[in-house]
C-alpha distance (Angstrom), angle and dihedral (degrees) to the residues before:
residue distance angle dihedral
X1 . . .
X2 3.80 . .
X3 3.80 125.2 .
X4 3.78 115.4 -164.2
X5 3.78 140.6 161.7
X6 3.80 111.7 -90.3
X7 3.80 107.3 -124.8
X8 3.80 107.7 127.2
X9 3.79 122.0 80.2
X10 3.80 89.0 -112.4
X11 3.79 93.6 53.9
X12 3.79 93.2 44.7
X13 3.80 89.4 49.4
X14 3.79 89.4 52.4
X15 3.80 90.6 46.9
X16 3.81 91.2 53.6
X17 3.81 92.6 46.1
X18 3.81 92.4 53.7
X19 3.80 92.5 44.3
X20 3.81 93.2 49.5
X21 3.80 92.7 47.0
X22 3.81 91.6 54.7
X23 3.82 99.0 32.1
X24 3.82 106.0 34.6
X25 3.81 92.8 157.7
X26 3.82 90.2 64.4
X27 3.81 105.3 36.0
X28 3.79 121.4 -178.4
X29 3.79 134.8 -160.3
X30 3.78 131.3 -139.1
X31 3.81 90.7 -120.4
X32 3.80 91.4 53.2
X33 3.81 91.7 48.1
X34 3.81 92.2 49.5
X35 3.79 91.1 48.9
X36 3.79 91.8 50.6
X37 3.78 91.3 48.8
X38 3.80 91.8 50.1
X39 3.81 93.0 48.6
X40 3.81 96.5 39.4
X41 3.83 108.5 31.7
X42 3.81 91.1 176.4
X43 3.81 87.7 77.8
X44 3.81 115.2 105.3
X45 3.80 118.8 -154.4
X46 3.81 118.4 -173.8
X47 3.79 133.2 -178.0
X48 3.80 130.2 -162.6
X49 3.79 115.7 -143.2
X50 3.80 125.7 -160.1
X51 3.80 127.4 172.5
X52 3.82 90.8 -8.4
X53 3.80 93.4 -53.6
X54 3.81 132.3 103.6
X55 3.81 105.1 -122.3
X56 3.81 103.2 162.7
X57 3.79 142.5 29.0
X58 3.77 137.1 -160.5
X59 3.79 134.0 -165.5
X60 3.79 132.9 -169.1
X61 3.79 126.7 177.6
X62 3.76 145.9 125.5
X63 3.77 118.6 -45.3
X64 3.80 131.1 -152.0
X65 3.82 92.2 -79.7
X66 3.79 130.5 50.0
X67 3.80 94.6 -122.3
X68 3.81 94.1 52.2
X69 3.80 136.8 71.2
X70 3.80 125.3 -159.2
X71 3.81 120.3 -130.6
X72 3.81 129.5 -173.2
X73 3.81 125.2 -176.2
X74 3.80 123.7 -173.8
X75 3.83 127.7 -179.0
X76 3.80 126.6 177.2
X77 3.84 108.3 -108.3
X78 3.80 95.1 -120.3
X79 3.82 88.0 60.2
X80 3.80 97.5 49.8
X81 3.80 122.4 124.3
X82 3.79 94.2 31.1
X83 3.81 96.8 102.4
X84 3.81 94.4 -102.9
X85 3.80 95.3 121.5
X86 3.81 92.8 49.1
X87 3.80 90.8 47.8
X88 3.82 91.5 51.6
X89 3.80 91.2 46.8
X90 3.81 92.0 51.0
X91 3.82 90.0 47.6
X92 3.83 90.3 53.2
X93 3.82 97.6 47.7
X94 3.84 97.4 74.2
X95 3.80 89.2 56.7
X96 3.79 89.7 55.5
X97 3.80 88.1 54.9
X98 3.82 90.6 49.2
X99 3.82 88.5 54.1
X100 3.82 89.0 56.5
X101 3.80 94.6 -112.5
X102 3.79 123.1 157.5
X103 3.81 93.3 -174.4
X104 3.81 135.5 41.1
X105 3.80 120.6 -142.8
X106 3.78 131.7 -166.0
X107 3.82 142.5 170.3
X108 3.79 124.7 -131.6
X109 3.79 127.2 -177.4
X110 3.79 112.1 -107.9
X111 3.81 92.4 -125.6
X112 3.83 94.7 49.1
X113 3.80 97.9 95.8
X114 3.83 93.6 165.6
X115 3.80 93.0 57.5
X116 3.80 91.6 43.7
X117 3.81 90.3 55.5
X118 3.80 90.9 45.2
X119 3.80 91.4 52.9
X120 3.81 92.6 45.3
X121 3.81 89.9 53.6
X122 3.81 87.6 55.6
X123 3.80 91.4 53.8
X124 3.79 99.5 -98.9
X125 3.81 116.9 145.7
X126 3.79 130.5 -165.1
X127 3.82 113.6 -103.2
X128 3.80 101.9 168.5
X129 3.78 147.7 -29.7
X130 3.79 134.8 -111.9
X131 3.79 117.6 -150.7
X132 3.80 115.7 -143.0
X133 3.81 115.2 -150.7
X134 3.79 129.4 -170.4
X135 3.79 129.4 -161.6
X136 3.81 120.0 -167.0
X137 3.79 111.2 -143.6
X138 3.79 128.9 -130.3
X139 3.80 132.8 135.5
X140 3.79 100.5 -14.6
X141 3.79 125.1 -157.5
X142 3.82 112.5 -130.7
X143 3.78 117.3 -118.0
X144 3.80 114.5 -86.5
X145 3.83 114.0 -116.0
X146 3.80 114.9 -94.2
X147 3.77 123.9 -140.8
X148 3.84 109.6 -97.9
X149 3.84 92.2 -11.1
X150 3.80 124.3 108.4
X151 3.81 122.3 -166.8
X152 3.78 117.9 -156.4
X153 3.78 141.4 152.8
X154 3.80 114.7 -84.4
X155 3.80 128.8 -135.7
X156 3.79 135.8 -153.7
X157 3.80 88.4 -88.3
X158 3.82 87.5 68.3
X159 3.81 97.2 53.2
X160 3.80 96.3 99.7
X161 3.81 90.6 50.0
X162 3.81 90.7 49.1
X163 3.80 90.8 51.5
X164 3.81 90.5 50.2
X165 3.82 88.2 59.6
X166 3.81 90.7 48.1
X167 3.81 90.4 52.0
X168 3.81 89.1 52.0
X169 3.80 97.0 44.0
X170 3.80 104.7 40.1
X171 3.83 95.0 74.0
X172 3.84 88.5 53.6
X173 3.81 93.4 62.3
X174 3.80 116.4 115.8
X175 3.81 94.5 -108.9
X176 3.84 128.1 138.3
X177 3.80 89.4 -99.0
X178 3.82 133.6 8.3
X179 3.78 109.4 -75.7
X180 3.81 121.6 -153.9
X181 3.77 119.9 -143.4
X182 3.81 114.6 -93.3
X183 3.81 120.7 -107.8
X184 3.79 113.0 -67.8
X185 3.81 97.0 -107.2
X186 3.82 94.0 50.8
X187 3.80 91.9 44.4
X188 3.81 94.0 46.9
X189 3.81 92.3 48.5
X190 3.80 91.2 56.7
X191 3.83 101.3 34.1
X192 3.79 104.4 34.5
X193 3.81 103.1 39.9
X194 3.80 93.4 88.1
X195 3.79 131.5 94.5
X196 3.80 98.8 -96.1
X197 3.81 145.1 8.8
X198 3.80 121.4 -163.4
X199 3.77 124.9 -155.9
X200 3.80 134.0 -158.8
X201 3.81 113.7 -141.9
X202 3.77 129.3 -161.4
X203 3.77 97.7 -163.5
X204 3.80 104.9 -50.9
X205 3.80 94.2 -22.5
X206 3.80 121.4 99.6
X207 3.81 106.4 -134.4
X208 3.80 102.7 169.6
X209 3.78 142.9 4.5
X210 3.78 139.7 -159.3
X211 3.82 121.0 -158.0
X212 3.80 128.4 -164.9
X213 3.81 121.3 -156.3
X214 3.80 120.3 -172.0
X215 3.78 122.4 -131.6
X216 3.81 105.1 -136.4
X217 3.80 95.6 -155.8
X218 3.81 93.9 63.0
X219 3.83 139.0 7.5
X220 3.80 95.3 -86.8
X221 3.78 136.0 120.7
X222 3.80 125.8 -150.1
X223 3.78 116.4 -148.5
X224 3.79 138.7 -150.6
X225 3.80 124.3 -169.7
X226 3.81 125.6 -174.8
X227 3.83 125.9 169.4
X228 3.81 121.3 -175.9
X229 3.80 115.3 -99.8
X230 3.83 89.5 -119.4
X231 3.81 90.6 61.9
X232 3.80 103.0 40.1
X233 3.77 119.9 123.4
X234 3.81 93.3 37.9
X235 3.81 98.6 98.1
X236 3.81 94.7 -102.1
X237 3.82 95.7 126.9
X238 3.82 91.1 49.5
X239 3.80 92.2 48.1
X240 3.80 91.9 48.9
X241 3.80 90.8 49.4
X242 3.82 92.1 49.0
X243 3.80 88.8 50.5
X244 3.81 89.5 52.5
X245 3.81 92.2 49.1
X246 3.81 93.0 50.1
X247 3.82 93.2 46.9
X248 3.82 93.8 47.4
X249 3.81 93.0 48.4
X250 3.80 91.7 48.0
X251 3.80 90.7 51.8
X252 3.79 95.6 52.2
X253 3.78 103.6 -98.8
X254 3.80 117.5 145.8
X255 3.78 100.4 -155.2
X256 3.78 144.8 8.3
X257 3.81 123.6 -139.1
X258 3.78 126.5 -160.2
X259 3.79 136.9 170.2
X260 3.77 132.2 -147.2
X261 3.78 136.0 172.1
X262 3.80 115.7 -94.6
X263 3.81 90.1 -120.5
X264 3.81 95.0 52.3
X265 3.81 94.7 97.8
X266 3.80 93.9 165.1
X267 3.80 95.2 58.2
X268 3.80 92.5 40.7
X269 3.82 88.8 55.1
X270 3.82 90.9 50.9
X271 3.80 91.0 50.0
X272 3.81 91.7 48.2
X273 3.79 89.9 51.3
X274 3.81 88.8 53.6
X275 3.84 91.1 52.1
X276 3.80 98.0 -106.6
X277 3.81 112.3 158.8
X278 3.79 119.3 -139.0
X279 3.78 118.2 -128.3
X280 3.82 123.9 -160.6
X281 3.79 110.2 -63.3
X282 3.78 127.5 -106.5
X283 3.79 110.9 -122.0
X284 3.79 114.0 -139.0
X285 3.80 113.2 -142.6
X286 3.80 131.5 -174.6
X287 3.79 142.7 -178.7
X288 3.79 138.1 164.4
X289 3.80 119.8 -84.3
């Protein structure tokens, strides 16, 4: 078995094929992976080769907190129990150290009992759950006007104001411990690379935003919605989400995907009201480097 850094088109193709076989709900493309690597060179992509075929993949990169790194290991089922996953994990760990991480984080599908046992044997423990929700699109009703609130499309001139809301809202997420917003460049790369961002204005002040990010591997948009704490409970999140649904349907998308923390009952209730369907949760696991 050979483990090597994925840099060539062939290796990145193999990486994507393994990832998509194991994680079909979150497919990736080679073009997307190459773009991420070019924009964020701290990402490490590994492939495991056996008998001239790529049978496993590994990823290590920054997580949502400065003291943590994120790792992901995938091995084709017919190659399980041959030490490939452990070898990929051990090859990823030094990169986590290089990134200055004290902890390693990962995400495992709730129904993947084999991977959960594998991670537990490596010392990973569950620290939380993310709920994935999907909304199929059809004829969408535009958001009803809100009293004293205007929703409109944002531009690059609004990016600093959007980030200010992210900085305020990230620590409020229902995570095991308060989580500060990532550095601006990392946040902007993930949140602002999509086709549209909507903002809710109270007069001249931006009080909430909703970002859509396309998934290149299939006609899907992922969504993020964040209203300021001072303006919660006024229907702003619902209006932003309805605006997203209407825009996505008009532009030919078939479904919208969003995530929320299991403990965020308020946002889960809003999503249920808007006919989002919950999929099995992603279990968040963590251990020391």
